[in-house]
MOPAC internal coordinates of N, CA, C and O (Angstrom, degrees):
PM7 1SCF
backbone

  N    0.0000 0     0.00 0     0.00 0    0    0    0
  C    1.4624 1     0.00 0     0.00 0    1    0    0
  C    1.5155 1   109.56 1     0.00 0    2    1    0
  O    1.2310 1   120.74 1   -49.70 1    3    2    1
  N    1.3375 1   116.19 1   130.30 1    3    2    1
  C    1.4526 1   122.33 1  -176.10 1    5    3    2
  C    1.5568 1   108.23 1   -73.86 1    6    5    3
  O    1.2310 1   122.92 1   -14.75 1    7    6    5
  N    1.3607 1   112.02 1   165.25 1    7    6    5
  C    1.4781 1   117.25 1   175.52 1    9    7    6
  C    1.4979 1   111.06 1   -61.16 1   10    9    7
  O    1.2310 1   119.59 1   142.89 1   11   10    9
  N    1.3316 1   118.39 1   -37.11 1   11   10    9
  C    1.4326 1   120.59 1  -179.09 1   13   11   10
  C    1.4963 1   112.48 1   -66.84 1   14   13   11
  O    1.2310 1   120.36 1   142.42 1   15   14   13
  N    1.3335 1   116.92 1   -37.58 1   15   14   13
  C    1.4470 1   119.32 1   176.00 1   17   15   14
  C    1.5618 1   110.68 1   -67.05 1   18   17   15
  O    1.2310 1   119.82 1   144.77 1   19   18   17
  N    1.2907 1   117.96 1   -35.23 1   19   18   17
  C    1.4189 1   120.01 1   175.73 1   21   19   18
  C    1.5719 1   111.65 1   -65.82 1   22   21   19
  O    1.2310 1   123.00 1   141.75 1   23   22   21
  N    1.3373 1   111.86 1   -38.25 1   23   22   21
  C    1.4795 1   114.95 1   176.81 1   25   23   22
  C    1.5395 1   111.75 1   -64.36 1   26   25   23
  O    1.2310 1   120.43 1   138.27 1   27   26   25
  N    1.3425 1   116.79 1   -41.73 1   27   26   25
  C    1.4580 1   119.53 1   176.31 1   29   27   26
  C    1.5220 1   111.92 1   -61.99 1   30   29   27
  O    1.2310 1   120.53 1   141.36 1   31   30   29
  N    1.2782 1   116.59 1   -38.64 1   31   30   29
  C    1.4720 1   119.89 1   178.34 1   33   31   30
  C    1.5601 1   110.54 1   -64.78 1   34   33   31
  O    1.2310 1   120.71 1   138.73 1   35   34   33
  N    1.3283 1   116.24 1   -41.27 1   35   34   33
  C    1.4977 1   119.16 1   178.99 1   37   35   34
  C    1.5356 1   109.29 1   -61.23 1   38   37   35
  O    1.2310 1   120.16 1   138.16 1   39   38   37
  N    1.3268 1   117.31 1   -41.84 1   39   38   37
  C    1.4633 1   122.41 1  -179.07 1   41   39   38
  C    1.5622 1   107.17 1   -63.88 1   42   41   39
  O    1.2310 1   121.30 1   129.52 1   43   42   41
  N    1.2715 1   115.13 1   -50.48 1   43   42   41
  C    1.5265 1   119.24 1  -176.38 1   45   43   42
  C    1.5396 1   111.48 1   -61.20 1   46   45   43
  O    1.2310 1   121.12 1   150.83 1   47   46   45
  N    1.3344 1   115.46 1   -29.17 1   47   46   45
  C    1.5242 1   119.52 1   177.71 1   49   47   46
  C    1.4974 1   111.91 1   -83.58 1   50   49   47
  O    1.2310 1   120.12 1   177.67 1   51   50   49
  N    1.3452 1   117.38 1    -2.33 1   51   50   49
  C    1.4480 1   125.88 1  -176.97 1   53   51   50
  C    1.5292 1   112.07 1    56.87 1   54   53   51
  O    1.2310 1   122.33 1  -129.39 1   55   54   53
  N    1.3708 1   113.15 1    50.61 1   55   54   53
  C    1.4504 1   122.70 1   177.29 1   57   55   54
  C    1.5598 1   107.10 1   -55.24 1   58   57   55
  O    1.2310 1   120.54 1   -45.63 1   59   58   57
  N    1.3186 1   116.57 1   134.37 1   59   58   57
  C    1.4417 1   119.79 1  -178.27 1   61   59   58
  C    1.5179 1   115.86 1   -85.93 1   62   61   59
  O    1.2310 1   121.04 1   177.09 1   63   62   61
  N    1.3309 1   115.62 1    -2.91 1   63   62   61
  C    1.4995 1   120.17 1  -177.06 1   65   63   62
  C    1.5534 1   111.56 1  -113.33 1   66   65   63
  O    1.2310 1   121.57 1  -140.71 1   67   66   65
  N    1.3534 1   114.60 1    39.29 1   67   66   65
  C    1.4395 1   119.71 1   179.00 1   69   67   66
  C    1.5308 1   110.70 1   -77.66 1   70   69   67
  O    1.2310 1   121.40 1   -30.27 1   71   70   69
  N    1.3407 1   114.93 1   149.73 1   71   70   69
  C    1.4343 1   118.39 1   178.63 1   73   71   70
  C    1.5522 1   107.39 1  -111.17 1   74   73   71
  O    1.2310 1   121.54 1   -22.03 1   75   74   73
  N    1.2934 1   114.65 1   157.97 1   75   74   73
  C    1.4560 1   120.63 1  -176.47 1   77   75   74
  C    1.5166 1   111.66 1   -60.38 1   78   77   75
  O    1.2310 1   120.57 1   139.35 1   79   78   77
  N    1.3492 1   116.52 1   -40.65 1   79   78   77
  C    1.4564 1   121.23 1  -176.42 1   81   79   78
  C    1.5706 1   110.15 1   -67.65 1   82   81   79
  O    1.2310 1   119.00 1   152.04 1   83   82   81
  N    1.3006 1   119.51 1   -27.96 1   83   82   81
  C    1.4311 1   123.61 1   174.23 1   85   83   82
  C    1.5188 1   112.46 1   -67.27 1   86   85   83
  O    1.2310 1   121.13 1   133.48 1   87   86   85
  N    1.3232 1   115.44 1   -46.52 1   87   86   85
  C    1.4446 1   119.04 1   176.68 1   89   87   86
  C    1.5116 1   113.34 1   -65.13 1   90   89   87
  O    1.2310 1   121.23 1   141.24 1   91   90   89
  N    1.3494 1   115.25 1   -38.76 1   91   90   89
  C    1.4452 1   122.54 1   176.44 1   93   91   90
  C    1.5252 1   110.36 1   -57.27 1   94   93   91
  O    1.2310 1   120.62 1   130.97 1   95   94   93
  N    1.3282 1   116.42 1   -49.03 1   95   94   93
  C    1.4080 1   123.69 1  -178.78 1   97   95   94
  C    1.5392 1   111.73 1   -56.46 1   98   97   95
  O    1.2310 1   119.99 1   136.16 1   99   98   97
  N    1.3380 1   117.62 1   -43.84 1   99   98   97
  C    1.4412 1   121.92 1  -178.69 1  101   99   98
  C    1.5594 1   110.57 1   -71.15 1  102  101   99
  O    1.2310 1   120.92 1   137.38 1  103  102  101
  N    1.3455 1   115.85 1   -42.62 1  103  102  101
  C    1.4586 1   115.68 1   179.56 1  105  103  102
  C    1.5273 1   110.19 1   -66.29 1  106  105  103
  O    1.2310 1   117.68 1   140.79 1  107  106  105
  N    1.3024 1   122.02 1   -39.21 1  107  106  105
  C    1.4137 1   121.82 1   177.13 1  109  107  106
  C    1.5046 1   112.53 1   -65.54 1  110  109  107
  O    1.2310 1   119.40 1   148.71 1  111  110  109
  N    1.2999 1   118.76 1   -31.29 1  111  110  109
  C    1.4210 1   123.80 1   177.28 1  113  111  110
  C    1.5588 1   109.29 1   -61.01 1  114  113  111
  O    1.2310 1   121.51 1   140.50 1  115  114  113
  N    1.3097 1   114.71 1   -39.50 1  115  114  113
  C    1.5119 1   122.50 1  -177.71 1  117  115  114
  C    1.5197 1   110.18 1   -85.77 1  118  117  115
  O    1.2310 1   118.79 1  -169.47 1  119  118  117
  N    1.3179 1   119.91 1    10.53 1  119  118  117
  C    1.4585 1   122.46 1   175.19 1  121  119  118
  C    1.5154 1   117.85 1    90.27 1  122  121  119
  O    1.2310 1   119.43 1  -169.04 1  123  122  121
  N    1.2998 1   118.70 1    10.96 1  123  122  121
  C    1.4411 1   121.92 1   175.94 1  125  123  122
  C    1.5481 1   108.29 1   -84.01 1  126  125  123
  O    1.2310 1   121.69 1   -34.94 1  127  126  125
  N    1.3352 1   114.38 1   145.06 1  127  126  125
  C    1.4782 1   118.59 1   175.30 1  129  127  126
  C    1.4956 1   108.83 1  -115.10 1  130  129  127
  O    1.2310 1   120.64 1   -35.61 1  131  130  129
  N    1.3169 1   116.38 1   144.39 1  131  130  129
  C    1.4606 1   124.17 1  -175.76 1  133  131  130
  C    1.4906 1   110.48 1   -91.15 1  134  133  131
  O    1.2310 1   119.93 1   -49.34 1  135  134  133
  N    1.3137 1   117.74 1   130.66 1  135  134  133
  C    1.4245 1   125.97 1   173.65 1  137  135  134
  C    1.5050 1   109.29 1  -122.94 1  138  137  135
  O    1.2310 1   120.51 1   -46.51 1  139  138  137
  N    1.2979 1   116.64 1   133.49 1  139  138  137
  C    1.4689 1   120.96 1   175.61 1  141  139  138
  C    1.4869 1   111.17 1  -115.97 1  142  141  139
  O    1.2310 1   118.92 1   -32.33 1  143  142  141
  N    1.3206 1   119.66 1   147.67 1  143  142  141
  C    1.4539 1   119.64 1   179.40 1  145  143  142
  C    1.5556 1   110.68 1   -67.17 1  146  145  143
  O    1.2310 1   120.51 1   -22.48 1  147  146  145
  N    1.2876 1   116.63 1   157.52 1  147  146  145
  C    1.4284 1   121.14 1  -178.55 1  149  147  146
  C    1.5358 1   111.42 1   -72.37 1  150  149  147
  O    1.2310 1   121.19 1   158.96 1  151  150  149
  N    1.3085 1   115.34 1   -21.04 1  151  150  149
  C    1.4453 1   119.10 1   179.69 1  153  151  150
  C    1.5338 1   113.61 1   -83.59 1  154  153  151
  O    1.2310 1   119.22 1    19.52 1  155  154  153
  N    1.2313 1   119.10 1  -160.48 1  155  154  153
  C    1.4748 1   122.02 1  -175.53 1  157  155  154
  C    1.5194 1   114.98 1   -92.54 1  158  157  155
  O    1.2310 1   119.16 1  -158.92 1  159  158  157
  N    1.3033 1   119.21 1    21.08 1  159  158  157
  C    1.4475 1   119.84 1  -179.32 1  161  159  158
  C    1.4680 1   113.12 1   -69.19 1  162  161  159
  O    1.2310 1   120.55 1   -30.18 1  163  162  161
  N    1.3577 1   116.55 1   149.82 1  163  162  161
  C    1.4586 1   122.17 1  -179.09 1  165  163  162
  C    1.5356 1   110.39 1   -95.26 1  166  165  163
  O    1.2310 1   120.80 1  -178.60 1  167  166  165
  N    1.3110 1   116.08 1     1.40 1  167  166  165
  C    1.4784 1   119.89 1  -176.21 1  169  167  166
  C    1.5658 1   108.45 1   -93.49 1  170  169  167
  O    1.2310 1   121.19 1   -45.06 1  171  170  169
  N    1.2964 1   115.33 1   134.94 1  171  170  169
  C    1.4868 1   122.11 1   177.59 1  173  171  170
  C    1.5176 1   108.37 1  -117.44 1  174  173  171
  O    1.2310 1   121.97 1   -38.87 1  175  174  173
  N    1.3817 1   113.83 1   141.13 1  175  174  173
  C    1.4025 1   120.65 1  -179.25 1  177  175  174
  C    1.5228 1   108.98 1  -106.88 1  178  177  175
  O    1.2310 1   120.44 1   -39.92 1  179  178  177
  N    1.3179 1   116.77 1   140.08 1  179  178  177
  C    1.4781 1   122.37 1   178.70 1  181  179  178
  C    1.5022 1   107.72 1  -114.73 1  182  181  179
  O    1.2310 1   120.59 1   -53.73 1  183  182  181
  N    1.3293 1   116.48 1   126.27 1  183  182  181
  C    1.4717 1   119.03 1  -177.13 1  185  183  182
  C    1.5736 1   110.49 1  -125.67 1  186  185  183
  O    1.2310 1   123.47 1   -33.13 1  187  186  185
  N    1.3353 1   110.95 1   146.87 1  187  186  185
  C    1.4783 1   117.83 1   171.89 1  189  187  186
  C    1.5194 1   106.21 1  -144.75 1  190  189  187
  O    1.2310 1   121.40 1   -41.98 1  191  190  189
  N    1.2614 1   114.92 1   138.02 1  191  190  189
  C    1.5282 1   119.20 1  -179.66 1  193  191  190
  C    1.5420 1   110.51 1   -52.64 1  194  193  191
  O    1.2310 1   119.71 1   -49.15 1  195  194  193
  N    1.3342 1   118.16 1   130.85 1  195  194  193
  C    1.4093 1   122.87 1   176.60 1  197  195  194
  C    1.4738 1   116.19 1    79.34 1  198  197  195
  O    1.2310 1   120.84 1  -178.26 1  199  198  197
  N    1.3281 1   116.00 1     1.74 1  199  198  197
  C    1.5299 1   121.14 1  -179.46 1  201  199  198
  C    1.4989 1   109.03 1  -122.73 1  202  201  199
  O    1.2310 1   122.10 1   -28.20 1  203  202  201
  N    1.3623 1   113.59 1   151.80 1  203  202  201
  C    1.5159 1   115.75 1   177.88 1  205  203  202
  C    1.5299 1   110.41 1   -65.80 1  206  205  203
  O    1.2310 1   121.23 1   -29.20 1  207  206  205
  N    1.3073 1   115.25 1   150.80 1  207  206  205
  C    1.4863 1   121.75 1   175.92 1  209  207  206
  C    1.4966 1   108.15 1   -77.07 1  210  209  207
  O    1.2310 1   121.28 1   -35.20 1  211  210  209
  N    1.4036 1   115.16 1   144.80 1  211  210  209
  C    1.3789 1   121.29 1   177.69 1  213  211  210
  C    1.5760 1   105.78 1  -122.53 1  214  213  211
  O    1.2310 1   120.48 1   -48.68 1  215  214  213
  N    1.3030 1   116.68 1   131.32 1  215  214  213
  C    1.4477 1   121.30 1  -179.92 1  217  215  214
  C    1.5318 1   108.46 1  -113.91 1  218  217  215
  O    1.2310 1   121.08 1   -51.33 1  219  218  217
  N    1.3299 1   115.55 1   128.67 1  219  218  217
  C    1.4953 1   121.89 1  -175.78 1  221  219  218
  C    1.5120 1   106.58 1  -130.38 1  222  221  219
  O    1.2310 1   121.35 1   -49.68 1  223  222  221
  N    1.3397 1   115.02 1   130.32 1  223  222  221
  C    1.4976 1   119.57 1   173.73 1  225  223  222
  C    1.5247 1   111.01 1   -74.20 1  226  225  223
  O    1.2310 1   120.88 1   -31.62 1  227  226  225
  N    1.3110 1   115.91 1   148.38 1  227  226  225
  C    1.4558 1   122.20 1  -178.42 1  229  227  226
  C    1.5508 1   111.19 1   -85.36 1  230  229  227
  O    1.2310 1   120.34 1  -150.00 1  231  230  229
  N    1.2866 1   116.95 1    30.00 1  231  230  229
  C    1.5075 1   117.69 1   176.81 1  233  231  230
  C    1.4914 1   109.42 1   -90.31 1  234  233  231
  O    1.2310 1   120.64 1   -21.33 1  235  234  233
  N    1.2918 1   116.38 1   158.67 1  235  234  233
  C    1.4507 1   117.86 1  -179.01 1  237  235  234
  C    1.5343 1   108.08 1  -134.71 1  238  237  235
  O    1.2310 1   117.74 1   -40.36 1  239  238  237
  N    1.2743 1   121.91 1   139.64 1  239  238  237
  C    1.4982 1   122.54 1    -3.38 1  241  239  238
  C    1.4904 1   112.99 1   -72.06 1  242  241  239
  O    1.2310 1   120.35 1   -19.05 1  243  242  241
  N    1.3448 1   116.93 1   160.95 1  243  242  241
  C    1.4336 1   121.32 1   179.46 1  245  243  242
  C    1.5235 1   109.11 1   -74.45 1  246  245  243
  O    1.2310 1   120.74 1   -39.89 1  247  246  245
  N    1.3518 1   116.19 1   140.11 1  247  246  245
  C    1.4832 1   117.97 1  -179.90 1  249  247  246
  C    1.5100 1   108.31 1   -71.39 1  250  249  247
  O    1.2310 1   121.71 1   -29.64 1  251  250  249
  N    1.3132 1   114.33 1   150.36 1  251  250  249
  C    1.4770 1   124.88 1  -172.72 1  253  251  250
  C    1.5710 1   110.74 1   -58.15 1  254  253  251
  O    1.2310 1   119.69 1   149.77 1  255  254  253
  N    1.3149 1   118.19 1   -30.23 1  255  254  253
  C    1.4574 1   123.21 1  -179.65 1  257  255  254
  C    1.5475 1   110.28 1   -62.32 1  258  257  255
  O    1.2310 1   120.74 1   141.72 1  259  258  257
  N    1.3138 1   116.19 1   -38.28 1  259  258  257
  C    1.4865 1   119.09 1   178.11 1  261  259  258
  C    1.5005 1   111.47 1   -72.86 1  262  261  259
  O    1.2310 1   120.12 1   142.20 1  263  262  261
  N    1.3516 1   117.38 1   -37.80 1  263  262  261
  C    1.4458 1   119.97 1   177.93 1  265  263  262
  C    1.5116 1   109.22 1   -61.37 1  266  265  263
  O    1.2310 1   120.53 1   137.96 1  267  266  265
  N    1.3784 1   116.59 1   -42.04 1  267  266  265
  C    1.4634 1   120.61 1   177.39 1  269  267  266
  C    1.5334 1   112.47 1   -56.41 1  270  269  267
  O    1.2310 1   121.85 1   136.55 1  271  270  269
  N    1.3251 1   114.06 1   -43.45 1  271  270  269
  C    1.5019 1   117.17 1   178.03 1  273  271  270
  C    1.5264 1   113.31 1   -62.00 1  274  273  271
  O    1.2310 1   119.88 1   140.40 1  275  274  273
  N    1.3363 1   117.84 1   -39.60 1  275  274  273
  C    1.4534 1   122.21 1   176.89 1  277  275  274
  C    1.5152 1   109.72 1   -67.63 1  278  277  275
  O    1.2310 1   120.31 1   144.45 1  279  278  277
  N    1.3540 1   117.02 1   -35.55 1  279  278  277
  C    1.4353 1   121.28 1  -179.66 1  281  279  278
  C    1.5629 1   108.36 1   -63.95 1  282  281  279
  O    1.2310 1   120.88 1   138.12 1  283  282  281
  N    1.3283 1   115.92 1   -41.88 1  283  282  281
  C    1.5085 1   119.61 1   179.13 1  285  283  282
  C    1.4989 1   110.83 1   -64.10 1  286  285  283
  O    1.2310 1   119.41 1   143.61 1  287  286  285
  N    1.3039 1   118.73 1   -36.39 1  287  286  285
  C    1.4597 1   123.35 1   177.52 1  289  287  286
  C    1.5227 1   108.88 1   -63.59 1  290  289  287
  O    1.2310 1   121.43 1   129.28 1  291  290  289
  N    1.3530 1   114.87 1   -50.72 1  291  290  289
  C    1.4659 1   119.78 1  -179.72 1  293  291  290
  C    1.5691 1   109.76 1   -53.66 1  294  293  291
  O    1.2310 1   121.63 1   128.71 1  295  294  293
  N    1.3087 1   114.49 1   -51.29 1  295  294  293
  C    1.4698 1   119.88 1  -175.90 1  297  295  294
  C    1.5358 1   110.08 1   -61.80 1  298  297  295
  O    1.2310 1   119.93 1   139.02 1  299  298  297
  N    1.3298 1   117.74 1   -40.98 1  299  298  297
  C    1.4641 1   121.47 1   178.59 1  301  299  298
  C    1.5089 1   110.20 1   -62.66 1  302  301  299
  O    1.2310 1   120.73 1   134.04 1  303  302  301
  N    1.3863 1   116.20 1   -45.96 1  303  302  301
  C    1.4905 1   120.31 1  -177.88 1  305  303  302
  C    1.5619 1   109.53 1   -64.62 1  306  305  303
  O    1.2310 1   120.54 1   139.26 1  307  306  305
  N    1.3194 1   116.57 1   -40.74 1  307  306  305
  C    1.4543 1   119.98 1  -179.90 1  309  307  306
  C    1.5306 1   110.91 1   -65.25 1  310  309  307
  O    1.2310 1   120.96 1   142.73 1  311  310  309
  N    1.3660 1   115.77 1   -37.27 1  311  310  309
  C    1.4455 1   119.29 1   179.17 1  313  311  310
  C    1.5399 1   111.19 1   -67.76 1  314  313  311
  O    1.2310 1   121.30 1   139.11 1  315  314  313
  N    1.3042 1   115.11 1   -40.89 1  315  314  313
  C    1.4556 1   121.95 1   179.06 1  317  315  314
  C    1.5426 1   110.79 1   -64.16 1  318  317  315
  O    1.2310 1   120.57 1   141.88 1  319  318  317
  N    1.3444 1   116.52 1   -38.12 1  319  318  317
  C    1.4619 1   119.15 1   178.74 1  321  319  318
  C    1.5173 1   111.87 1   -71.00 1  322  321  319
  O    1.2310 1   119.55 1   149.66 1  323  322  321
  N    1.2979 1   118.46 1   -30.34 1  323  322  321
  C    1.4627 1   120.73 1   176.14 1  325  323  322
  C    1.5015 1   112.69 1   -71.41 1  326  325  323
  O    1.2310 1   120.17 1   151.25 1  327  326  325
  N    1.3393 1   117.28 1   -28.75 1  327  326  325
  C    1.4419 1   120.82 1   178.91 1  329  327  326
  C    1.4805 1   115.06 1   -84.45 1  330  329  327
  O    1.2310 1   119.81 1   171.89 1  331  330  329
  N    1.3086 1   117.97 1    -8.11 1  331  330  329
  C    1.5089 1   122.26 1  -179.21 1  333  331  330
  C    1.5101 1   110.18 1   -78.47 1  334  333  331
  O    1.2310 1   120.10 1   180.00 1  335  334  333

């Protein structure tokens, strides 16, 4: 099992010790791009055409609510890939 597969498994199990960079890596894998505000905010937005924007703070560990949002995205992307 690759490290990326292990990372996906941790997200799907709603691991409470997720880091921002781990979620960023997964979102970018699924085609999301990260945008940060020009000011000093610690929140980063991830956008993908035709999908809702997700905003995640760069605090660590990441709160479970944000991990749940990324989990929904993963499940949606996997479902779309199975239907293709």
